[in-house]
DRENTOR-586363 format. One record per residue: residue in one letter; x, y, z of N, C-alpha, C in turn. Coordinates in steps of 0.001 Angstrom, whole numbers, padded with zeros to 6 digits, always signed. Example, Ala and Ser with C-alpha at 12.3 -4.5 7.8 and 13.67 -1.06 7.14 Angstrom:
<nodes>
a+013190-005690+007800+012300-004500+007800+013200-003300+007800;s+012850-002250+007080+013670-001060+007140+012900+000030+007870;
</nodes>
This chain:
<nodes>
m+017106+144872-201490+016438+145699-202341+017230+146125-203609;i+016859+146013-204733+017306+146176-206179+016803+147650-206684;s+017320+148920-207353+016909+149941-207820+017758+149964-209257;g+016557+150475-210528+017343+150200-211760+016419+149983-212684;f+017238+149430-213703+016407+148486-215221+017201+148388-216334;f+016560+147036-217434+017438+146542-218542+016801+145378-219910;l+018001+145538-221457+017770+144248-222563+018475+143814-223890;g+018477+142682-225397+019311+141659-226180+019114+141553-227757;l+019229+141485-229076+019666+141153-230331+019171+142140-231348;s+019542+142639-232632+019331+143608-233509+018032+143295-234654;v+017302+144351-234971+016225+144284-235741+016496+144262-237135;q+016058+143327-237562+016813+142956-238720+016417+144000-239961;s+015362+144835-239988+014957+145903-241110+016339+146906-240602;i+016831+147154-239521+017740+147969-239074+019102+147681-239549;f+019336+146276-238951+020578+145758-238915+020780+144632-240017;s+021865+144447-240648+022384+143251-241330+023118+142412-240762;l+023077+140846-241025+023773+140195-240142+024789+139215-240768;e+025958+139396-240303+027094+138688-240824+027730+137616-240146;e+027909+136719-240778+028938+135530-239879+029979+135919-239563;n+030310+135486-238113+031999+135733-238428+032343+134947-237402;h+033133+133944-237490+033585+132729-236601+032324+132032-235592;g+031314+131994-236300+030441+131470-235446+029249+132130-234924;n+029422+133666-234632+028927+134807-233876+028194+135706-235150;s+027355+136621-234757+026736+137608-235490+027755+138549-235279;i+027721+139643-236595+028180+141051-236163+027203+141960-236970;l+026767+142674-236459+025814+143841-237033+026427+144998-237091;t+025610+145333-238748+026282+146445-239202+025427+147547-239401;k+025256+148629-239226+024476+149686-239391+024077+150133-240456;e+022803+149924-240865+022117+150531-241986+021548+151962-242077;s+021121+152403-240934+020480+153565-240743+020473+153949-239551;d+020432+154920-239342+020213+155886-237908+018502+156260-237621;v+018225+155713-236554+016840+155815-236434+016935+156708-234939;v+015982+157805-235087+015789+158606-234111+014080+159010-233413;t+013825+158018-232197+012675+157979-231752+012261+159614-230906;s+010718+159649-231240+010168+160673-231194+009290+160216-230119;i+009325+160640-228682+008619+159964-227457+007397+161262-226841;h+006537+160839-227429+005293+162455-227002+004485+161631-225804;e+004403+160265-225545+002997+159925-224633+003735+159637-223081;i+005165+160050-223211+005925+159506-222283+006559+160632-221034;p+006411+160656-220007+006698+161958-219244+008107+162408-219540;q+008949+163215-219525+009851+163476-219582+010597+164058-218356;s+011859+163785-217935+012394+164294-216687+013815+164453-216892;s+014233+165871-216037+015251+166137-215875+016217+165622-215140;e+015788+164664-214363+016741+163642-213522+017133+162475-213750;t+018029+162632-215040+018830+161401-216152+019194+160430-215215;k+019662+160870-213997+020431+159759-213067+019226+158970-212093;e+018245+159637-212076+017322+159052-211048+016670+157393-211480;t+016738+156723-211181+015877+155354-211378+014920+155062-210348;i+014037+154463-210997+013091+153878-210670+013291+152499-209686;p+012802+151814-208450+013043+150880-207837+012657+149749-208542;l+013728+149109-209003+013803+148400-209936+012790+146892-209178;m+013371+146738-208287+012421+145378-207252+010998+145674-207100;g+010548+146972-207080+009420+147418-207080+009043+147422-205254;t+008066+146700-204283+008278+146745-203377+008036+145569-202614;l+008353+144272-203475+008065+142768-203053+009408+142500-202608;p+009557+141802-201501+010529+141087-201317+011119+140110-201936;l+012414+139861-201992+012969+138822-202936+013753+137731-202013;s+013220+136960-201726+014264+135905-200453+015634+135507-200763;s+015825+135515-199565+017443+134598-200019+017347+133162-199572;a+018540+132706-199835+018644+131276-200014+017944+130607-198511;s+018154+131352-197338+018284+131272-196287+016815+131178-195769;e+015795+131888-196517+014615+131846-196279+013572+131097-197487;a+014472+130508-198083+013740+129784-199348+012897+128880-199163;n+012941+128472-197906+012144+127367-197401+011298+127698-196258;d+011035+128728-196189+010444+129359-194733+009085+129643-195344;g+008040+128251-194786+006931+128857-195747+005608+130010-194744;s+006235+130410-193647+005724+131611-193212+005976+132751-193955;k+006835+132548-194933+006842+134033-195932+005992+134208-196594;s+006162+133095-197667+005139+133010-198687+004625+132071-199143;s+003916+131639-200006+003109+130248-200442+003999+129475-201439;q+004543+128416-200953+005621+127715-201634+005466+126592-202779;n+003690+127074-203453+003824+126060-204135+003322+126406-205528;n+003686+127986-205560+003078+128579-206852+003720+129639-207060;v+004189+129972-207999+004699+131559-208399+004681+131828-210294;r+004272+133100-210302+003596+133148-211894+004625+134651-212096;f+005541+134316-213173+006113+135474-214040+006001+135457-215305;a+006605+136841-216015+006830+136793-217089+008131+137381-217655;v+008526+136811-218997+009934+136835-219627+009775+137853-220802;i+010110+139262-220913+010094+139698-222253+011892+139968-222568;s+012074+140511-223655+013393+140913-224071+013507+141627-225074;d+014450+141781-225919+014706+142416-227050+014224+143638-227758;i+014123+144400-226371+013444+145777-226683+013604+146926-227323;h+014982+146731-227422+015642+147990-228735+015064+149188-228445;i+015342+149927-227578+014156+151005-226992+014115+152255-227789;l+015652+152415-228804+015724+153887-229657+015826+153284-230940;q+015403+151900-231516+015985+151680-232818+014870+151629-233521;s+013452+152276-233038+012528+151961-233895+011573+153438-233346;e+010826+153801-234255+009870+154822-233774+008627+153863-232792;t+008120+152774-233044+007215+152277-232040+008227+151594-231147;a+009427+151072-231140+009809+150274-229812+009478+150826-228216;p+009617+152241-228017+009108+152661-227109+007495+152240-226664;m+006479+152530-227701+005335+152278-227312+005040+150778-226860;k+006041+149917-227619+005912+148181-227961+006020+148042-226060;f+007132+148820-225817+007456+148347-224200+006765+148838-223543;q+005990+150189-223545+005221+150770-222617+003822+149401-222549;t+003422+149409-223840+002163+148405-223825+002590+147199-223460;a+003864+146399-223589+003822+145544-223128+003625+145428-221949;l+004363+146317-220685+004597+145957-219243+002901+146614-218739;e+002389+147531-219570+001326+147693-219092+000124+146177-219049;d+000372+145491-219853-000163+144466-220437-000304+143335-219230;l+001064+143242-218966+001526+142446-217793+001383+142527-216748;l+001169+143908-216038+001006+144350-214789-000435+144686-214449;m-001310+145040-215546-002721+144891-215718-003444+144063-215954;n-003321+142992-217019-004554+142509-217661-003795+140700-217366;q-003230+140121-216047-002721+139021-215786-003479+139113-214326;q-004232+137674-214109-004652+137054-213036-004255+136200-212605;p-003754+135289-211821-003667+136409-210581-002093+137196-211281;p-002098+138144-210446-000872+138956-210640+000097+138473-210789;l+001221+138961-211649+002561+138504-211871+003514+138676-210528;d+004275+137496-210111+005543+137954-208934+006368+138778-209592;l+006553+138487-210505+007883+138909-211305+007927+139305-212672;v+008977+140076-213058+008829+140377-214617+010259+140429-214786;v+010646+139677-216005+012249+139182-216010+012185+140374-217630;l+013677+141505-217766+013941+142193-219085+015229+141435-219690;n+015109+140419-220088+016128+139128-220396+016920+139832-221532;g+017511+140964-221490+018522+141497-222586+018230+142418-223427;d+019217+143447-223929+018800+144032-225019+018064+144945-224826;l+017951+145957-224052+016841+147117-223672+016840+148134-225019;g+018455+148329-225128+018777+149188-225941+020229+148960-226394;d+021293+150109-226627+022377+150155-227038+023149+150401-226067;g+022733+150398-224795+023284+150428-223540+024117+151856-223570;t+023219+153361-224036+023788+154588-224178+022750+155063-222756;p+023269+156200-222702+022720+156754-221183+021336+157170-221693;k+021077+157781-223016+019574+158115-223299+018859+156943-223453;d+019411+155659-223444+018530+154194-223497+018101+154186-222237;y+019093+154150-221249+018868+153994-219868+017761+155181-219696;q+017918+156154-219885+016619+157297-219322+015514+156942-219783;t+015640+156748-220977+014345+156276-221875+013548+155191-221003;v+013759+154092-220810+013615+152987-220492+012754+153483-219000;n+014021+153746-218073+013380+154646-216780+012347+155280-216851;e+012075+156046-217749+011044+157017-217747+009771+155967-218260;i+010110+155220-219194+008406+154302-219460+008232+153697-218208;l+009357+152986-217394+009032+152523-216031+008443+153146-215178;r+008635+154507-215240+008207+155403-213853+006855+155818-214422;s+006496+156024-215601+005269+156206-216281+004123+155143-216162;v+004762+153719-216245+004173+152245-216192+003709+152432-214571;r+004978+152415-213568+004833+152381-212277+003731+153323-211888;t+003569+154374-212056+002742+155701-211844+001166+155147-212382;s+000932+154896-213851-000225+154691-214024-000906+153503-213511;t-000366+152069-213431-000652+151099-212821-000689+151196-211270;g+000207+151831-210666+000373+151761-209515+000545+150155-208700;k+001345+149300-209917+001756+148036-209720+003572+148134-209351;t+003672+147502-207892+005221+147741-207877+005829+146176-208034;t+005425+145240-209077+005622+144183-209070+007448+144322-209481;p+008249+143232-208889+009455+143262-209165+009746+142821-210650;i+010590+143915-211019+011551+143543-212443+012654+143653-212573;v+013446+142508-213009+014808+142326-212826+015339+142172-214267;p+016777+142817-214477+017079+142713-215982+018023+142057-216066;t+018566+141497-217366+019813+140899-217279+020354+141568-218467;i+021923+141771-218557+022737+142421-219677+022338+141527-221088;g+022622+141976-222201+022327+141156-223700+023374+141919-224090;n+024186+141342-225424+025076+141845-226053+025021+142872-226536;h+023794+144088-226934+023369+145055-227165+023512+146043-226175;e+023787+145951-224867+024434+146847-223560+025689+147242-224078;f+026412+146546-224895+027833+146893-225082+028066+147306-226240;y+027030+147792-227215+026947+148421-228324+027289+150029-228471;k+027137+150958-227140+027614+152345-227325+028837+152219-227885;a+029766+151070-227741+030759+151342-228668+030825+151328-230003;f+029594+151186-230746+029579+151522-231897+028715+152851-231960;h+028597+154106-231238+028168+155088-231267+029336+156382-230743;d+029361+157427-231681+030251+158132-231926+029819+158872-230066;p+031156+159084-229484+030852+159424-227927+030525+160943-227924;d+030274+161980-229247+030137+163878-229051+028289+163051-229648;s+028342+162790-230656+027165+162794-231354+026041+161494-231277;n+026271+160817-230829+025706+159663-229843+025239+159080-231770;a+025582+159891-233190+025222+158880-234089+026136+157359-234000;w+025607+156674-235091+026458+155343-235342+027661+155421-235889;n+028916+155028-235422+030043+155317-236164+030608+153690-235985;a+030404+153107-236769+031161+151982-236618+032694+152086-236845;d+033109+152853-237843+034374+153170-238583+035399+153762-237021;t+034715+153881-236165+036115+154084-235045+035911+153427-234087;f+035022+152443-234024+034790+151407-232893+036132+151268-232407;p+036244+151154-230992+035273+151248-229761+035062+152603-229151;n+035246+153929-229908+034549+155284-229569+034818+155702-228199;q+036199+155063-227827+036353+155778-226394+035638+154674-225415;e+034906+153774-225560+034566+152603-225013+034990+151840-224249;t+035036+151009-223263+035475+149839-222820+034550+148992-222025;d+034929+147647-221970+033934+146839-221313+033560+147243-219825;p+034605+147487-219251+034445+147569-217483+033243+149137-217365;q+033363+150075-218463+032890+150976-218575+031385+150792-219329;v+030839+149768-219776+029672+149269-220228+028983+148779-219217;i+029681+147629-218657+029451+146948-217234+028541+147861-216152;q+029539+148965-216078+029378+149563-214912+028205+150534-215333;r+027891+150639-216238+026500+151446-216186+025086+150584-216326;f+025402+149382-216814+024919+148439-216829+024480+148246-215392;l+025235+148088-214260+025042+147871-213146+024706+148649-212141;d+024880+149812-212593+024358+151297-211896+022949+151550-212076;f+022509+151304-213648+020999+151001-213837+020157+149670-213241;a+020735+148857-213027+020377+147470-212545+020114+147447-211166;g+021125+148253-210458+021233+148392-208932+021469+147528-208018;r+022822+146616-208789+023350+145852-208371+024757+145456-208534;d+025709+144641-208119+027379+145022-208228+027970+143515-209052;k+027418+143020-209758+027252+141789-210357+026385+141625-211600;v+027119+141373-212813+026135+141172-213731+025169+139418-213382;y+025559+138905-212866+024810+137741-212441+024496+137916-211119;t+023125+137435-210572+022689+137181-209088+021611+136019-209265;d+021182+136104-207932+020070+134965-207679+018866+135303-206498;h+017944+135233-206587+016700+135166-205990+015520+133863-205709;y+015035+134028-204271+014132+133122-204389+012562+133753-204359;i+011824+133339-205293+010525+133753-205243+009406+132588-204584;n+008926+132582-203777+007854+131993-203221+008367+130741-203085;g+010066+130344-202460+010632+129019-202335+010926+128856-203991;y+010986+129390-204914+011559+128914-206372+013027+129910-206314;h+013726+129194-206921+015033+129442-207422+015180+130452-208569;f+015560+131270-208582+015908+132381-209863+017037+132503-210005;i+017674+132525-211122+019243+132595-211470+019250+133125-212440;f+020000+134604-212414+020183+135534-213546+021918+135271-214211;l+021968+135158-215624+023352+135220-216112+023701+136324-216893;g+024832+136532-217288+025372+137701-217933+026620+138029-218503;s+027034+138078-219928+028108+138278-220213+028768+139585-219554;e+030250+139059-219444+031342+139896-218902+032485+140746-219514;k+032522+140427-221111+033171+141031-222101+032583+140928-223509;s+032984+141485-224618+032540+141882-225640+033653+141772-226424;r+033125+141924-227703+034208+142024-228939+035296+143177-228409;m+035106+144295-227661+036221+145310-227500+037248+144365-226734;s+036906+143601-225598+037819+143065-225470+038562+141685-226580;d+037862+141204-227143+038125+140408-228096+037406+139965-228981;p+037652+140514-230693+036909+140576-231128+036435+138902-231966;n+036954+138107-231338+036067+136892-231780+035120+136470-231067;i+035160+137468-229857+033604+137216-229001+032590+137282-229675;g+032598+138285-230668+031451+138904-231372+030356+139124-230187;d+028978+138566-230835+027770+138996-229873+027823+138081-228748;a+028562+136766-229246+028228+135899-227836+028200+136581-226320;a+027925+135422-225798+028212+136174-223974+029647+135425-223854;y+029932+135776-222858+031514+135502-222319+031389+135147-220729;l+031324+134100-220116+030953+134056-218634+032242+133455-217952;s+032871+134143-217099+034036+134180-216468+034248+133054-215670;e+035402+132640-215135+035180+131273-214292+034130+131518-212977;t+034630+132636-212733+034228+132951-211521+032686+132915-211652;q+032177+133592-212741+030426+133346-212774+030192+131910-212796;l+030497+130906-213755+030581+129849-213749+030655+128772-212688;t+031787+129070-211765+032149+128308-210283+030591+128507-209589;w+030336+130224-209716+029416+130790-208798+027940+129832-208987;l+027475+129749-210598+026735+128842-210889+026366+127900-210769;k+027658+127025-210985+027574+125411-210771+027138+125283-208847;s+027436+125908-208033+027375+126017-206688+025769+126437-206372;k+025378+127546-207060+024030+127989-207014+023003+127315-207669;i+023335+126667-208550+022308+125394-209395+021690+124423-208821;s+022768+124062-207831+022585+122905-206568+021888+123349-205481;e+021967+124274-205212+021469+125130-203923+020015+124785-203451;n+019916+124099-202402+018447+123912-201939+017672+123030-202753;r+018178+122092-203289+017806+121232-204339+016456+120692-203566;t+015276+120881-204372+014112+120193-203602+013379+119113-205132;p+013658+117528-204834+013135+116772-205554+011802+117767-206750;g+011615+117675-207721+010467+117859-208426+010104+119349-208423;k+011217+120393-207993+010787+121615-208081+011883+121910-209252;p+011145+122938-210184+011894+123731-211247+012751+124978-210842;v+014255+125080-211464+015147+126026-211164+014703+126736-212628;f+014837+128070-212071+014540+128686-213808+016052+129844-213635;v+016715+129581-215119+017913+130257-215549+017635+131276-216400;f+018138+132225-216353+018078+133105-217477+019522+134126-217900;l+019592+133752-219198+020917+134453-220047+020151+134888-221303;h+020414+135810-221685+020134+136621-222946+020664+135624-224251;q+021516+135611-224231+021947+134432-225459+021336+132878-225225;p+021126+132239-225863+020648+130994-226213+021888+129800-225875;v+021708+128613-225494+022900+127978-225072+022574+126591-225893;f+023163+125675-226969+022852+124412-227457+023926+123457-227246;s+023199+122534-226488+024321+121121-226593+024385+120119-227753;s+025110+119226-227639+025284+117915-229069+024076+117295-228430;q+022971+117627-227358+022249+116419-227176+020851+117806-227542;s+020908+118868-227861+019272+119728-228416+018890+119033-229440;e+017609+119369-229186+016468+118691-230618+016306+120494-231180;a+017185+121383-231113+017104+122390-231928+017134+122238-233449;k+016546+122928-234251+017115+122786-235570+018456+123126-236273;r+018916+124453-235364+020150+125152-235681+020509+125247-234531;k+021713+124776-234303+022586+124791-233150+023544+126031-233219;y+022904+127420-232848+023878+128840-232703+024983+128706-231743;n+026142+129068-232198+027236+129271-231173+027257+130673-230464;l+026615+130537-229177+026054+132227-228785+026850+132541-227464;v+027339+131132-227044+028221+131495-225545+029675+130841-225740;v+030382+131723-225444+032184+131597-225657+032197+130201-224646;q+031536+130125-223670+032011+129068-222296+030999+127854-222673;q+030075+127700-224236+028824+126771-224208+029407+125172-224039;e+030123+124788-223679+030390+123466-223172+030370+123608-221768;e+031057+124190-220627+031370+124272-219562+029586+124687-219339;l+028926+125536-219811+027666+126014-219382+026658+125098-219521;v+026695+124065-220722+025499+123270-220313+025871+122200-219575;k+027422+122088-219268+027741+120760-218745+026891+121107-217159;i+026864+122466-216723+026572+122968-215384+024736+122858-215618;l+024212+123097-216441+022568+122975-216530+022124+121908-216768;q+022901+120674-217074+022933+119637-216924+022853+118885-215690;s+023656+119179-214851+023804+118699-213853+023179+118505-212624;v+022058+118905-212688+020722+118884-211529+019452+118746-212673;p+018241+117764-212374+017217+117986-213129+016450+119010-213139;n+015528+119287-214044+014338+120437-213858+014889+121311-214088;v+015878+121732-214893+016600+123186-215146+015374+123500-216648;v+015096+124868-216379+014266+125662-217388+015169+126969-217728;l+015664+127179-219114+016263+127944-218941+015599+129412-220410;f+015682+130143-219805+014846+131452-220642+015782+132455-221414;a+015976+132497-222316+016819+133086-223655+016056+133960-224415;g+016717+134998-224833+016238+136314-225827+017137+135768-227139;h+017604+137127-227715+018547+137774-228801+018143+136710-230285;l+017474+136053-230497+016979+135589-231385+016300+135908-232448;h+015052+136807-231667+013551+137352-232131+012911+136606-232759;i+012921+135011-232517+012052+134335-233084+010963+134109-232848;r+009901+134402-233779+008692+133989-233512+008200+132874-232761;l+007316+133216-231423+006847+132000-230645+005737+131111-231122;g+006148+129752-231061+005727+128953-231647+006372+128306-232952;s+007812+129104-233602+008248+128442-234258+009722+127802-233665;a+009902+127117-234744+011322+126179-234841+012359+126834-233923;d+012644+126311-232495+013622+126278-231983+013298+128026-230777;s+011966+128229-230735+011251+128847-229689+010909+127852-228437;f+011030+126896-228653+011055+126235-227480+011798+124255-227901;v+013126+124287-227256+013818+123039-227125+014362+122501-226147;k+013874+121252-226657+014217+120420-225262+015740+119639-225396;d+016325+119359-224045+017686+119135-223745+017527+118387-222966;r+018790+117960-222180+018874+117401-220737+017952+118478-219568;f+017962+119537-220620+017204+120866-219898+016414+121222-220830;t+015468+122266-220248+014426+122630-221309+014721+124131-221369;m+014571+124840-222774+014956+126372-222998+013906+126940-223663;f+013688+127893-223588+012241+128769-224298+013276+129863-224424;n+012746+130435-226236+013207+131916-226465+012274+132886-226629;s+012416+133620-225864+011140+134940-225758+011092+135914-226577;a+011085+135513-227791+011010+136375-229201+011214+137793-229180;s+010632+138674-229298+010693+140130-228845+009897+141126-228567;v+010005+142002-227914+008741+143144-227703+009066+144215-228812;s+009915+144156-229600+010112+145313-230191+010237+144829-231885;r+010319+143635-232352+010512+143190-233971+010758+141612-233509;v+009638+140724-234161+009714+139520-234491+009955+138832-235473;w+011244+138394-235705+011220+137419-236891+010829+136178-237036;p+009906+135742-238084+010183+137007-239826+009525+138127-239312;a+009900+139016-239804+009469+140440-239761+008227+140803-239778;s+007944+141421-238715+006346+142406-238885+006286+143105-237261;s+006251+144133-238191+006083+145495-237262+004669+145571-236473;e+003670+144935-236836+002530+144870-236233+002603+143467-234906;t+003677+143010-234370+004044+142063-233542+005129+142551-232240;s+004364+141934-231035+005007+142502-230072+004940+140831-228772;q+006111+140234-228919+005641+138953-227773+006740+138663-227002;g+005945+137874-225988+007017+137569-224726+006234+136422-224212;l+006457+135677-222953+006339+134451-221997+005400+135076-220875;v+004223+134363-220374+004122+134274-219217+003978+133077-218678;v+004524+132720-217338+004962+131407-216873+004122+131363-215344;d+003485+130207-215632+002693+129641-214572+003056+128497-213710;v+003341+128665-212804+003515+127479-212124+002959+126815-210709;k+002359+125746-210552+002035+125443-209304+002431+123564-208916;e+002903+124011-207946+003885+122589-207550+004482+122223-208656;n+004143+120854-209122+005072+120466-210099+004976+120786-211644;d+003934+121250-212114+003371+121794-213435+003958+123157-213694;v+004403+123233-214898+004935+124505-215196+004133+124930-216708;s+003502+125892-216854+002818+126209-218080+003350+127522-218398;v+003644+127524-219950+004705+128819-220356+003836+128871-221530;q+003248+130325-221233+002230+130826-222689+002831+131716-223271;g+002934+131732-225172+002795+132909-225391+002258+134065-225494;r+002895+135174-225370+001444+136620-225020+001473+137203-226423;d+001063+137967-227222+000719+139157-228190+000909+140249-227160;f+001655+141566-226917+001201+142221-226263+000152+143401-226754;l+000301+143552-228165-000295+144416-228881-001899+144069-228939;q-002190+142734-228936-003425+142237-229511-004115+141842-227625;h-002834+141911-226999-003330+141594-225600-004021+140478-225342;g-003732+139304-226278-004146+137882-226539-003195+136731-226150;w-003630+135534-225990-002314+134236-225613-002379+133981-227192;l-001088+133331-227532-000818+132686-228486-000912+131313-228686;s-002105+130327-229262-002198+129190-229537-001075+128436-229479;e-000182+128828-230456+000953+128113-231555+001636+128191-230032;a+001780+128589-229168+002862+128641-228156+002610+128531-226657;n+001919+127436-226612+001310+126961-225087+001829+125783-224673;y+003020+125468-223896+003631+124591-223203+003180+123771-221908;q+003057+122985-221869+003289+122174-220322+003838+121264-219817;l+004921+121436-218972+005820+120831-218369+005647+120257-216845;n+005895+118908-216731+005564+118394-215521+007124+117979-214907;v+007411+118778-213981+008758+118226-212882+008888+117052-211672;s+007799+116286-211990+007645+115562-210443+008938+114719-210309;k+009462+114398-211492+011000+113580-210766+011819+114497-210320;
</nodes>
């Protein structure tokens, strides 16, 4: 079992984007202080809610044991880019999204993925997210497993003054290091690596994450850096227990584009892009979920075909083009060889007709 929680990219109204060697550099224009009135406050800042809830996530050895769970269906949600303290509405939107997913989905979800950029990786960010999770767990009574990935903004405490927590890019990295940032995320997520995998109802879920940032190498910018160890692990895992016609679900905060991608614009957002693409293309029926871009569901590059399929999960806090009245994410319903991916508007509690995709993975 795992305990803890997390999220990916910046909000356009708060940050301006500058291009640097193909990666986005974010510069702070203003500080935003959030007042949270409806979330119970706790003095137990180090306490975390059980991230995985009470439902078991099986290992590879249990993946094909039909006595443990249904082997044909799985239903899960993917949300990202929560940016918990970057606007006054971000905490409310996150709580509303979780309540919508846990209370309004039938059949109930088997999993919720928080695919990067929960906040800026500060202790206060993690505390606030935990308070919301605790509140929602209590109000809904739901123990649905929740798994986070690390986003580029989880490394952003390096832009915050260590004493005041105010934005201070002039003194970057503000006494921070990549190992410190990653350990803070791992403590929050309750695991020992930024990458991990689980089987749910016989389906394989693989979670990836960046292991370095511009603190180690300025050229990394906001791209994901995947170590050789992680890539070797992925190469082994992605072909593990392969069943013809069964999808493999992969999660990484930053999207990846190959030369064969049908994307309108092929962003350079993974340092080891070529190596990662080769692995994702090595087995059939890989479905990759990414965040980071905040692009509105149903628009160009929110669904991209390659030799693998990629979906972008928009943003809980701020969808681009900018709209303060929008909060979006994905709900995925898998029934044997059919994968249904639907966009969800959490504020309206409704489905997005422009983001409704049906995949058949029978081959």
